[in-house]
N, C-alpha and C positions, 0 to 999 in steps of 0.2 A: 504251225500247230503240230500236235502229236501225230506221228505216222500210224497208219492202221496196224502195222506190224508190232509197234510198241504197245498199242492197245490190246492186240491179241495176246501178246506175251504176258501182259498184266492180268488179263482175265484168266488165262490158264493158270497162272500162279495163284490167284485168288481162289480158283476152283479147287486146286490141289490142297490148299489150306483149309477151306471151309466146306468142301464137298457140295458146293452150290453152283448151279449153272447160271452163267451171266451172258448178257448181250448188250452191246453198245450201239445205239442208233443215232443218226443225225436228225436235225429238226425237220427234214423232209421225209423221214421214215426209212431211209436207206441204212441197211445193216453195215456197220464198219468193222465189227469184230464180234465173235460169238463162240461160246463153248457148247451151245445147243446143237444137237444132231438133226432134230426134226421140228424145231420151233418155227412157226409161221407167224409173222408179224401182221396184225390187223391195222392197216393204215388209219382207219377211222379211230381206233383206240389211241394210237400215237398222237393223232391230230387233236383229239379231244383233251388228252393230257397236256400237250404243249400249250394249248390255248387256255387251260385252266389256271387258277391262281395257286394250286396246290404244289408243294415241293416234292411230295411223294404221294403215291396212290396205289391201292390194291385193285387190280383189274383181272378178273377171270383166273384167279389163282397165281397171278404174277405181281411182283412188287415193282412199281415204276418209280424212278428217282430222277430228278433234274440235276444236271451238272452244269454249273454256270461259271463264267469268267467275267469278273467285274459286273455282276448282275445281268450279264448277257448269256442267254441259254445257248450252250454249245452242244451238249449230248443229252440223250435219255438213256439211263442205265436200267436194264430189266433183270431182275433176279427171280428165279423160280422158287415159289413157295409162298404160303399165305400165313405162316405163323410168326410169332414175335421174334424168334431167332433169325429167321430169314430177313426180317425188317432191319434188325440191328446189323447183320452182315452186309446187307445192301447199303446201309448208310455209311458204313466203314469203307466199302468199295467205292462209293461215290466220292467220299472224302479223298481217297487215294488218287482217283483220276483227276479230281480238281487240283490237287497238289502237283500232279504231273503237268497239267496245263500251265500252272504258275512257273514251274521249273523250266519248262521248254520255252515259255515266253521270255523269261529272264535271260535264258541262254541266247535266244535270238537277239534280244535287245543288246546284250553285251557284245555279241559278234558285230552287230551293226555299228555300235559305238566305237569299237576298236578299229574297224575299217575306216570310218570317218576320221578317227584320230590319226591314223597312219597317213591318210591322204590330205591332211591339213584342211579338212572341211568343217572344222568347228571353231567357234570363237572361244577365247580364253575362258570367259565366264561360263560358257556352256560345258566346257571340258570338266570343270570342277563340280558344277551342279549335277550333271548327269552321272559323273563318277560316284558322287555321294549317294544318289538314288539307287545305283546299281551295286553299291557296296564294293567299289573298286578303290583300293588305297592309292592316294596321289603321291605321297612322298616316300617311295621305295625305289631301290636300284633296279633298273631293268635294262635289257639289251634286246635288239631286234635281230633275228636270224632269218635268212631267206634260203630256202631249198628250191633250186631251179631245175626243172626237168626239160629235156629237149622235145618231149611230146606232151600233149595235153594230159594233165593228171586225171585220175579217176577217183571216185569216192573212197576206194580202198586205200589209196596212197595217203589221203588226209587222215583217215581213221588209224592207219598204221603209225603215223607220226604221233597222233593223240595218245595212242596206247603206250608209247614210250614214256609219256609224262604221267601215266597212271591216273588220268582224270583230275589232275591237280587244278583246282579252280582258279588259282592265282596266276597261272600261265595261260596264254591264249594262243590257239592255233587257228589261223584263218587264211583267206586268200583274196587277192584283189584282181587277179588275172587268171588265165587258163593254165599257165605252166609253172606257177610258183606257189609254194606253201610258206606262209609267214608264221614265225613263232615269236611271240612277245614274251620273253623269259624274265621272270622275277628272280633275282639273285639272292642267295642266302648270304649270311654274314661270312666274310672271308673269301667268297667266290670272286674270281676276277677273270682276266682274259685267258690264262692257261686252262681254267676249267671250261670256259666256253669253247675253246679250240678242241678240247678233249670231247666235249659233248657233241660238237658238230661231226667229228670223226665217228663217234659212237652211233649217231643217227644214220650216217651213210653205211657203216658196216652192218648195223642191225637190219636195216631195210634191204640191204644188198641190191641197191638200185642200179649198180653197174654190171649186173650179171649178164644182161643181154647186150652188152656193148654200148649201152646208152651213156652219153656224156653228161654226167650229173655234177653240178657245182653247188657249193654252199658258201654263204658269206654272212658276216655279221658286222654291225656298226659299233660305235663306241658305247660304253656303259653310261646311262643317264640317271639322274637322281630324282627327277620329277616327271609326272605324267605328261605334262605339256611338251617335254623334250623327246618323247617317244618317236614322233614323226621325223625328227632329225636323225635318230639312230636308224630309222627305216631308210631314209634317203642315202645315208652313208653305206648301209648294207647293199642297197641297189647299185650305188656307184662301184662298190667293191666287186660286185659280180661282173660288171662291164670291164673295169680296169683289169681285173684278174684274168679275163679271157685274152686281153691284149698282151699283157706283160708277164703273166704267171700261168700260162696255159697248162702247165704240168701239175698245178696244184688243184686238189679237189676242194679244199677249204681255204678261204682267203679272208683276212681281217682288214677292215678299213684302216686300222692303225699301222698296218704293214705295207701300205701301198707306196709310201715314199713319194718320190717325185712323179711317179706315174699318175697320181690323182691331179697334179697340176697340169701335166701335158694333156690329160683327157679333157680339160676344160678350155684348151686353146682352139681358136677358130682355124679352120682348114687353110684359108688363104695365108694366114700368118705362118702356119707350118710350112707351106710350100715356099714362101719367101725365105724362111730360115734355111731350108735344105738347099735352095739355090745358092745362097751365100756360103754355106759350108762346103758343099761338094761341087760347086761350079757347074750346075746343070747335070751333074752325074747322080747316080743313086747307089746306095750300098748293094743293090741287086746286081750291079755291074761287077762287083768283086767276085773273084772265083771262090770256090768252096774252101780251098786251103786257107785263103786269107780270112774268110769269115770265121772258120774254126779257130784260127790263131788269135783273132781279136777277142772272141768269146772267152777263150781259155786265159788270155792275158788279163781280162777284166775279172774273171773268176778268181784269179790268184792275186788280186790287188796290185797289179802292175809289177809283179815280181818276175824278173827275167829268168832267173835260175830255176824256180819252181815250175814256171810255164814250159820251159824247154824240156824239163825232166818229164812232165806229164804228157807232152806231145811226142816224146821219144826222139827228139832232134837235138843237134848240137846247139850250144848257146849262140855261136856265131851265125847259125842258120836263122835262128829267131831274130837276131839283130838285123840280119839282111832283110828279112820280111818286113820288119818294122820300118827300116830305112826306105824300102820300096813304097810302103804305104804313105810315109811322110812326103815323098816326092810327088805322089799322085793327088794327095789331099791337102798338103801343107800343114798337117797335124802330126805332131810327134807324140805317140801314145805313152812314151816314157816320161813326158812332162805332165804333171797332174792337171793343169788347166786345160791342156789340149785333150787329155783323156776324158775329162768331164764333158767337154764340148762334143767330142765324138760319141760318147755314151748317150748323151741327150739326143743327138741327131739320129742315132739308131732307133731310139725309143719313139721319136717323132715319126719316123718312117713307118714303124710298125703300127703306130696309132692311125696314120693316114690310110694304110692298107685296110685296117679293120673298118674304118668308116666307109671306105669304098664298097666293102662287102654288104654293108647295111643299105646302100643306095640301090642295090639290085634286087 
């Protein structure tokens, strides 16, 4: 329902326009918002008006109006004055508050619908029926983006993200847990993944969430064409966050489409991973390699197995690099200069990294 602060702001705006004092009271006679400085409510007068059949009433120099939602009485609006002008102003004010109720109710209903849509809590027929009632288009391009914080978000974080979208009603900003802000973004014609990547970086830069050293990440799923597919984009964005932490820890923004083989490794069972590592490294672990070897391996992969470029960037002689690769081949049985062996070694390193990440989640 409408917050008391919104009601207060509305009454103050109406007073400034009409020069009329207003007060909003609930059905129990409690004052929720008021511009009066010394107006005392008579509980008996309120009770009598609430129980009456009248929609409006003049009581002791004050105009009383009922504000309903689907024929259910929500508020009593009081306007100071007993003339015809005050009556008309009061009717307009009551109409304004009633429209606020409808708008806030629709906003709440839309938020609830989007949350259930993301979590796959709706039947297919319900998705389209409810979307039609809430005036949400079904056949438009959308993508789900997730902004994850390392500490519980506060209300200001959500509102800051909403402000970046200028209150655009076709985009939805919501949350399904304590640390994530979810954006269901509707794409304009011609917008694609480059624009989404740019938007994600803009959000992080504008909110300046890393200013206190907080590790903040943002991910987005694939672009979908139908409302029923939004939950898939959400699951992809959620996976991108997790896989990004494992294999792309230096990136603030990660797209599901850029995960590559990482998203396959992420879905492997741990026992299978352990068996694979035993077979590749013969009960050894990449952790057993010294720092020099690990740096050499990373730089060699970074340069697409190019010996000359790798040695140049490591500031070592080409023969020195060859010696290191030969030494690694003797200990592992894998020659990184051979494409098939290099692929096996690369996957093994990623599997080890994945296993380490999963161990941290168990504690």
